[in-house]
BAVEX-594714 format. One record per residue: residue in three letters; x, y, z of N, C-alpha, C in turn. Coordinates in steps of 0.001 Angstrom, whole numbers, plus 500000, padded with zeros to 6 digits. Each point is the difference from the previous one (the first is absolute). Layout:
N
     r      n_X      n_Y      n_Z     ca_X     ca_Y     ca_Z      c_X      c_Y      c_Z
   ALA        X        Y        Z        X        Y        Z        X        Y        Z
...
//
This chain:
253
     r      n_X      n_Y      n_Z     ca_X     ca_Y     ca_Z      c_X      c_Y      c_Z
   MET   481718   486187   485081   501559   499804   500639   500577   500538   500859
   ASN   500286   499369   501089   501206   501174   500981   501059   500588   499376
   VAL   500287   501119   500249   500809   500848   499120   501491   499520   500368
   LEU   499991   499456   501168   501498   499220   500187   500097   498889   499580
   HIS   498794   499348   499447   500319   498567   498864   500398   500845   498602
   GLU   499530   501166   499639   500376   500417   498804   501131   500415   499527
   ILE   500689   500531   501307   501373   500805   499951   501122   498358   499960
   VAL   499621   498958   500920   500615   498705   499865   499982   499718   498501
   ASP   498766   499716   499152   500054   499763   499034   501209   501086   498864
   TRP   499182   501047   499977   501467   500960   499279   501471   499896   500268
   ALA   500253   499790   501375   501448   499543   500037   500745   498712   499383
   GLN   498750   499020   499742   500823   498919   499127   500658   500153   498859
   ASN   499881   501305   499280   500374   500351   498849   501305   500848   500239
   LEU   500599   500517   501208   500934   500983   500321   501050   499012   499742
   PRO   501176   501232   500032   501671   499255   500074   499914   499301   501787
   GLY   500504   499048   500145   500057   499055   500733   500099   500821   501324
   TRP   501470   500579   500175   499868   500962   501251   499096   500778   500021
   LEU   499345   500567   499265   499211   500999   500405   498404   499124   500462
   ALA   499770   498949   499616   499013   499248   500142   500305   499562   501564
   ASP   501318   499853   500423   500296   499288   500999   499792   501281   501039
   ALA   500178   501159   499922   499711   501140   500860   498595   500399   499917
   VAL   499129   499925   499044   498628   499371   500349   498891   499392   501038
   ARG   501101   498871   499821   499773   498986   501063   500051   500363   501472
   ARG   501673   501025   500260   500145   500132   501177   499029   501136   500592
   LEU   499749   500727   499453   499167   501155   499767   498431   499431   500921
   LEU   499632   499119   498914   498976   499689   500574   499298   499249   500801
   LYS   501460   499234   500608   500236   499228   501415   500064   500972   501183
   HIS   500934   501291   499875   500537   500768   501180   499695   501183   499786
   GLY   499322   501013   498737   499707   500707   499996   501298   501119   499516
   LYS   501331   499474   500512   501145   500905   499112   501139   499584   500400
   LEU   501166   500373   499555   501160   498859   499730   501068   500965   500963
   ASP   500649   498888   500689   500928   500659   500735   501489   499703   499190
   GLU   501045   500360   501058   501142   500222   499014   500461   498418   499554
   ASN   500030   499256   500873   499881   498107   499564   498922   499999   498579
   ASP   498978   500227   499817   499177   499654   498982   500589   500732   498614
   GLU   500459   501431   500151   500459   500903   499302   501480   499084   499242
   SER   500783   499931   500683   501590   499358   499928   499861   498713   498955
   GLU   499030   499106   500333   499638   498673   499764   499485   500069   498495
   LEU   498893   501497   499932   499399   499789   498425   500786   501066   499206
   LEU   501154   500724   500685   501202   500558   499302   500542   498579   499396
   ALA   500747   499237   500899   500477   498648   499120   499460   499433   499109
   MET   498821   499890   500013   498883   499294   498960   500249   500659   498615
   LEU   499989   501485   500053   500139   500713   499113   501200   499966   499211
   ARG   501317   500510   500645   501138   499368   499659   500360   498786   499404
   SER   499223   498766   500416   500096   498694   499665   499465   500101   498613
   LYS   498678   500446   499568   499225   500211   498881   500937   500530   498504
   TYR   501048   501039   500670   500643   500551   498860   501292   499568   500143
   GLN   500140   499042   500767   501299   498973   500164   501488   501113   500660
   ILE   499422   500961   500720   500944   501238   500542   500349   499660   501427
   LEU   499674   498665   500665   500239   499638   501494   501396   499638   500242
   SER   500689   500647   500586   501060   499845   500857   500072   498695   500226
   LYS   501450   499560   500226   500390   498514   500400   499385   499521   501866
   THR   500236   501187   500215   499301   499764   501726   498836   499860   500339
   GLU   498788   500576   499066   498865   500018   500277   499349   498987   499139
   LYS   498961   499712   500766   499261   498976   499735   498225   500418   500004
   ALA   499755   499567   498654   498069   500363   499858   499388   499261   500805
   PRO   498863   499970   500765   499153   498973   500323   499202   499708   498640
   LEU   499185   498888   500605   499044   499215   499118   498735   501190   499467
   ILE   500005   500303   498696   498604   500925   499759   498667   499224   500583
   GLN   499261   500705   501016   498331   499610   499789   499522   500940   500011
   LYS   499180   499811   498542   498723   500629   499863   498789   499904   500784
   PRO   499068   501230   500036   498985   499738   501100   498870   499386   499312
   SER   499409   499203   500843   498937   499131   500139   498810   500296   500912
   ARG   498866   499650   499691   498733   500523   501014   500311   499615   501058
   VAL   500951   498831   500278   500308   499808   501652   500207   500822   500833
   ASP   500880   501067   499164   500549   501109   500471   499205   501067   500547
   VAL   498986   499887   499576   498903   501325   500269   498992   499132   501127
   SER   500261   500389   501379   499631   499627   501014   497979   500507   500150
   ALA   499789   498658   500127   498584   500181   499725   499028   501004   501047
   ALA   501111   500576   501074   499309   501148   500538   500228   501372   499621
   SER   501193   499867   498370   500033   501255   499508   499180   500949   499772
   GLY   500259   501290   500316   498560   500870   499837   498837   499767   500561
   LYS   500037   499472   501174   498975   500029   500893   500057   501138   501093
   GLN   498729   500469   500128   499680   501099   500700   499705   499736   501574
   HIS   500960   500227   501093   499636   499849   501208   498916   500745   500478
   SER   499450   499757   501059   498462   500762   500617   501058   500652   501334
   VAL   500319   501383   500044   500475   500464   500983   499042   500852   500673
   LYS   499736   499973   501114   499271   500793   500809   500669   500520   501398
   LEU   499977   501513   500497   500377   500786   500652   499366   499293   501086
   CYS   499848   499444   501346   499195   499942   501397   499930   501062   501155
   SER   501488   500408   500042   499930   500790   500909   501820   500702   500312
   LEU   499700   501430   500620   501268   500535   500019   500244   500579   501434
   ARG   500957   499716   500504   499643   499819   501611   501855   500294   500707
   ASP   499615   500177   501192   501310   499950   500782   500994   501235   499620
   LEU   499598   500919   499429   500666   501207   499849   500734   500770   501043
   THR   501552   500073   499522   500984   499803   501158   500468   501912   499471
   ASN   499903   501031   500873   500556   501176   499904   499563   500789   498417
   VAL   498867   499663   499842   499143   500568   498958   498713   501030   500621
   ASN   500497   501419   499949   499203   500767   500742   499766   499735   501225
   ALA   499206   500359   499840   499318   499894   501712   499229   498471   500499
   ILE   500056   499115   498879   498981   499015   499996   500951   498874   501195
   THR   498840   499528   500707   500597   499124   500824   500284   498593   499220
   SER   500967   499407   500779   500515   498667   499290   498985   498900   500034
   ASN   498795   500149   500991   499177   498713   499541   498990   500229   499665
   GLN   499931   500709   498893   498514   500465   499135   500314   498829   498857
   GLN   498994   500085   499370   499811   499167   498781   499024   500536   499314
   LEU   500172   500378   498577   499143   500163   498948   499811   498863   499003
   GLN   498765   499498   499925   499524   498942   499521   499126   500392   498623
   PHE   500308   498977   499107   499148   500311   498595   498827   498734   499483
   GLY   499136   500777   499523   498981   498970   499609   500433   498628   499106
   LYS   499767   499004   499985   500435   498894   499273   499399   500240   498380
   ASP   498832   500791   500112   499154   500159   498501   499868   501764   500354
   GLY   499864   500335   498485   499198   500985   500013   500931   501431   500059
   VAL   499588   501145   500767   500575   500891   500291   500091   500645   501743
   THR   501316   500346   500192   500296   500182   501650   499796   501417   499968
   VAL   499419   500603   500842   500038   501523   500541   500564   500045   501244
   VAL   500944   501278   500066   500753   500211   501376   499663   501096   499992
   TYR   499439   500554   501179   499614   501259   500541   500321   499849   501420
   GLY   499988   501619   500248   500723   500382   501446   500026   501602   499853
   ARG   500026   500084   501346   500202   501507   500109   501441   500431   499809
   ASN   500225   501663   499898   501485   500271   499455   501044   499573   500898
   ALA   501049   499987   499535   501255   499030   500797   499691   498664   500905
   SER   499140   499119   499319   499545   498945   500709   501145   499010   499329
   GLY   500489   500598   499042   501012   498660   499436   499696   499782   498447
   LYS   498882   500446   499356   499652   499350   498713   501177   500328   498898
   SER   500753   500985   499764   501076   500545   499330   501415   499188   500600
   GLY   499937   499652   501257   501263   499362   500162   499953   498271   499720
   TYR   498725   499399   499782   500056   498838   499464   499990   499955   498333
   ALA   499533   501071   499524   500234   500234   498829   501219   500159   498928
   ARG   501143   500728   501193   501389   500012   499425   500682   499236   500119
   VAL   499387   499047   501220   500994   498449   499903   499645   499143   498923
   LEU   498700   499877   499842   499521   499524   498868   501123   499980   498655
   LYS   499619   501333   499667   500832   501100   498874   501190   499292   499920
   ARG   501236   500126   501248   501240   499807   500056   499860   498381   499787
   ALA   499389   498976   500693   500341   498964   499923   499325   498972   498754
   CYS   499302   500850   499508   499167   499413   498163   500592   500726   499292
   ARG   499111   499796   499018   500490   500703   498644   499087   501192   499920
   ALA   500914   501128   499750   499312   501318   500036   500659   500660   498999
   ARG   499574   501031   499227   500619   501017   499041   500675   501001   500606
   ASP   499449   500459   501204   500624   500866   501023   500527   499468   500856
   THR   501450   500288   500182   500989   499296   500712   500610   501140   500772
   LYS   499717   501399   500057   500551   500913   500706   499322   500257   501055
   GLU   499010   499392   500410   499372   500397   501182   500039   498723   501189
   ALA   500799   501162   500857   501072   499062   501031   498588   499324   501105
   VAL   500559   498980   500803   499060   499673   501099   500827   500892   501317
   HIS   498678   500788   500440   500319   500826   501220   500251   498995   501330
   ARG   501117   500267   500649   500284   499264   501135   499164   500806   501334
   ASN   500261   499223   501081   499336   500590   501155   500514   501076   500748
   LEU   499550   501184   499913   500875   501122   500383   500602   500455   501660
   PHE   499027   499090   500542   500193   499569   501781   500611   498838   500145
   GLY   500685   499025   498931   500691   498908   500597   501328   500316   500134
   GLY   500601   501098   499778   501501   500481   500654   501226   499506   499011
   ALA   500793   500474   500327   501215   499723   498576   500127   498422   499764
   THR   499795   498936   500912   500319   498713   499954   498785   499327   499397
   ALA   499045   500605   499755   498986   499192   499486   500236   499043   498810
   ALA   499268   499413   500032   499813   498883   499149   499929   499937   498504
   VAL   500770   499369   499142   499560   500385   498516   498511   499756   499751
   PRO   499400   500755   499219   498466   499793   499716   500034   498192   499127
   ASN   499185   499212   500475   499741   499103   499698   498144   499143   500168
   ALA   499909   499361   498813   498613   499208   500261   499618   498508   499700
   VAL   498991   499582   500420   499803   498659   499728   499188   499964   499070
   PHE   500122   499288   498810   498930   499651   498656   499470   498480   500214
   ASP   498675   499739   499995   499522   499024   500415   499046   499636   498149
   PHE   499915   498891   499535   499644   500046   498404   500089   498699   499897
   THR   498977   499563   499045   499966   498547   499413   500918   500119   498563
   VAL   500139   498797   499682   499976   499706   498635   499261   498598   499648
   ASP   499594   500061   499366   499118   498910   499428   499449   499428   501415
   GLY   499789   500226   500968   499093   499999   500927   500741   499553   500849
   GLN   501392   499914   500085   501062   500051   501214   500629   501240   500475
   ALA   499468   499648   501553   500540   501173   500552   501641   500243   500272
   GLN   500352   501417   499674   501058   500257   500128   500558   501313   500751
   SER   500995   500468   500619   500376   500896   500399   501574   500790   500171
   VAL   500191   501086   499346   501215   500526   500141   500153   500980   500535
   ILE   501193   500528   500475   500273   501135   500771   500826   501323   499313
   TRP   499199   501194   499871   500753   500823   498989   500823   500882   500891
   GLU   501259   500681   499804   500362   500727   500954   500666   501106   498934
   GLU   499924   501741   500761   500450   500944   498716   501570   499618   500028
   GLY   499883   500441   498853   501548   499786   499530   500938   498883   499315
   LYS   498889   498930   500249   500674   498773   499244   499013   499692   498861
   PRO   500563   499109   499073   499124   499266   498876   498911   499969   500350
   CYS   498859   500158   499515   498666   499406   499981   499893   498649   499830
   PRO   498974   499261   500517   500029   498358   500076   499092   499973   498716
   ASN   501410   498954   499032   498876   499589   499060   498425   499523   500058
   GLU   499960   499969   501314   498522   499271   499601   498931   500825   499943
   LEU   500497   501434   500456   499073   500820   499928   499944   500701   498500
   ALA   500940   499715   499371   499975   500325   498527   498249   499965   498757
   GLY   499438   498883   500863   498599   499695   498978   499212   501300   500997
   PHE   500288   500823   500532   498703   500967   500360   500703   501444   499239
   ALA   498818   500944   499609   500276   501562   499620   499330   500804   500572
   VAL   500838   500856   500115   499381   500984   500874   499816   501515   499437
   PHE   498768   500222   500175   499732   501272   498870   499368   501227   500916
   ASP   500385   501311   499800   499070   501286   500747   500432   501058   499384
   SER   499693   501033   500353   499978   501456   498980   501383   500470   499963
   ARG   501164   499777   501226   500992   500332   499213   501001   498936   498867
   CYS   499190   498884   499956   500421   499170   498860   499417   500667   498598
   ALA   498457   500325   500398   499621   500611   498863   500703   501387   499487
   ARG   500214   500089   500739   500825   501566   499605   501464   500011   499015
   ILE   500594   498700   500340   501145   499251   499423   499543   499618   498561
   TYR   498912   499843   499855   499332   499315   498515   499784   501473   499300
   VAL   499350   500655   500711   499653   501342   499024   501540   500797   499852
   ASP   500698   500361   500933   501102   501291   499599   501112   499286   499780
   GLU   500525   498959   500039   501031   498933   499950   500039   499423   498418
   LYS   501136   499980   499540   500100   498995   498637   499864   498908   500291
   ASN   499194   498885   499542   499716   498827   500410   499955   499385   498813
   ASP   501356   498895   499782   499882   498820   498907   499554   498732   500464
   VAL   498981   499506   499475   498724   498963   500153   500382   499190   498948
   SER   500360   498904   500364   500229   498667   498875   499505   498675   500686
   TYR   499402   499506   499301   499892   498562   500467   500291   498699   499502
   VAL   500623   499163   500340   500246   498697   499392   499317   498660   500480
   PRO   499382   499998   498789   498624   498801   500089   500897   498474   500601
   TYR   499885   499549   501229   500534   498796   500595   500537   499112   499034
   GLY   501518   499897   499975   500705   498951   499386   500650   500753   498851
   MET   499758   501118   499603   500625   500757   498744   501320   500791   500652
   ASP   500080   499806   501401   501212   500475   500082   501151   499493   499895
   ILE   499993   498600   499762   500798   498960   499311   500998   500777   498798
   PHE   499164   500734   499344   500497   500258   498295   501106   501711   500583
   GLN   499240   500556   500771   501148   501150   500232   501290   499253   501104
   LYS   500099   499063   500426   500649   499741   500865   501547   499238   498990
   LEU   499071   499160   499141   500781   499385   498774   501039   501219   498872
   VAL   499149   501204   499778   500502   500619   499510   501220   500626   500538
   GLU   499724   500280   501426   501290   500815   500971   501057   498849   499981
   LEU   499803   498699   500002   501044   498739   499993   500758   500195   498692
   CYS   499530   500163   499029   500715   500113   498226   500699   501417   500420
   ASN   499376   500743   500242   500852   501493   500213   501185   499711   500864
   ARG   500053   499433   501029   501167   500000   501054   500744   499172   499287
   PHE   499857   498490   499245   500918   499127   499442   500340   500798   498905
   ARG   499591   500987   499108   500022   500667   499038   501397   500638   500410
   GLY   499649   500920   501113   501476   500830   500862   501006   499030   499779
   LEU   499722   498988   500968   501421   499220   500001   500548   499315   498799
   MET   499119   500015   499137   500882   499499   498689   500743   500924   499599
   VAL   499353   501047   499707   500813   501535   499432   501141   500209   500595
   THR   499915   499857   501495   501180   500351   500856   501074   499179   499631
   GLU   499770   498514   500020   501119   498951   499856   500532   500163   498550
   ARG   499137   500223   499313   500737   500444   498322   500591   500831   500056
   ASP   499576   501166   500479   501046   501060   499985   501077   499633   500552
   ALA   500141   499315   501068   501159   499608   500491   501046   499647   499465
   ILE   499669   499126   498808   500655   498738   499504   501423   500864   498986
   ASN   500570   499680   499723   501689   500618   499424   499660   499267   498582
   LEU   499649   500887   498857   499646   499447   499089   501288   500211   499019
   HIS   501344   500328   500645   500867   500272   499063   500665   498947   499510
   PRO   500310   499424   498683   500520   498946   499691   501385   499739   500216
   SER   499966   499574   500923   502051   499579   500501   500632   499055   498991
   PHE   499486   499350   499271   500729   499083   499253   500690   501139   498845
   LEU   499110   501304   499402   500520   500720   499141   501628   500657   500110
   ASP   500171   499651   501449   501127   500749   500513   501573   499156   499306
   GLU   499491   498493   499708   500981   499384   499496   500424   499957   498420
   PHE   498990   501182   499606   500357   499959   498438   500450   501176   499402
   ASN   500975   499769   499179   500728   501505   499560   499048   500531   498959
   LEU   499320   501102   500654   498958   500658   499428   500661   501121   498760
   GLU   501352   499533   499406   499916   500818   499078   499995   499153   498704
   THR   500079   498690   500067   500159   499128   499233   498369   499808   499207
   GLU   499970   499555   498882   498822   499801   499153   499034   499291   501034
   THR   500265   499054   500687   499307   498910   500992   499255   500795   501290
   GLY   501183   500867   500268   499631   500746   501540   499350   501172   499570
   LYS   499708   500533   498841   498974   500938   499581   498819   499287   499878
   LEU   499791   498923   499679   498724   499261   499852   499316   499623   501041
   VAL   501076   499275   500840   499577   500117   501491   499304   501299   500607
   ALA   500884   500589   500260   499529   501239   500546   499077   500812   499566
   GLY   499261   499787   498542   498711   500164   499554   498885   499442   500392
   VAL   500154   498712   500863   499043   499319   500558   499138   500909   500948
   ASN   498631   500198   499856   499310   500635   500738   499607   498753   501148
   VAL   500376   500498   501595   499760   498980   501244   498586   500251   499794
   SER   499137   500565   500213   498489   500238   500133   499235   498833   499137
//
């Protein structure tokens, strides 16, 4: 059985608002501000503390229809080439480093031929544990030299795509499918403290539900503490009388 289908079956016995949270997480992977607002209204409605200005949407429990047939599918991502580097070392902008479709690609050349320049661009644009090694600019480019950039060509499930990487800007999301590892990355694993954790596909839903419950609990506690629990009706009694003393002894909690 698909793990997401098991989560769907498990959610059927949860309180309605929490089951709806599972449904939203299965469909979208996260909860936005509107999701949390609607789920909080469902929770308030369950315990009859919904204000007159609020309206709780209809609860929808998850079903296997909410789990996309493509959920969990691993895409085949292959790097084809790295080309048109601009202001990276002294590498000319019309060069192209091609990668083989299968097997191992070996890149070799004389000292100062540009191997490390390509490697630094790969590390900065793709995922690498070492993020301190900067891309060196062309020393002969002058003060007005352009910001280092490069073009990545790759395929996703056989479909060709290209993206432009530019130093100082967020890395293109499309390059998240590549991981870069070198001796500097290895040194980080050896010398630095590394917290390694792995969450199986679909299991992140439980952590997100716990975080949601904690946020809602914090809101509820804050609202409860803000309520004035002083029983104002006591002011109408003469607390010196027998009846007043009896009423004054009532525990409001």
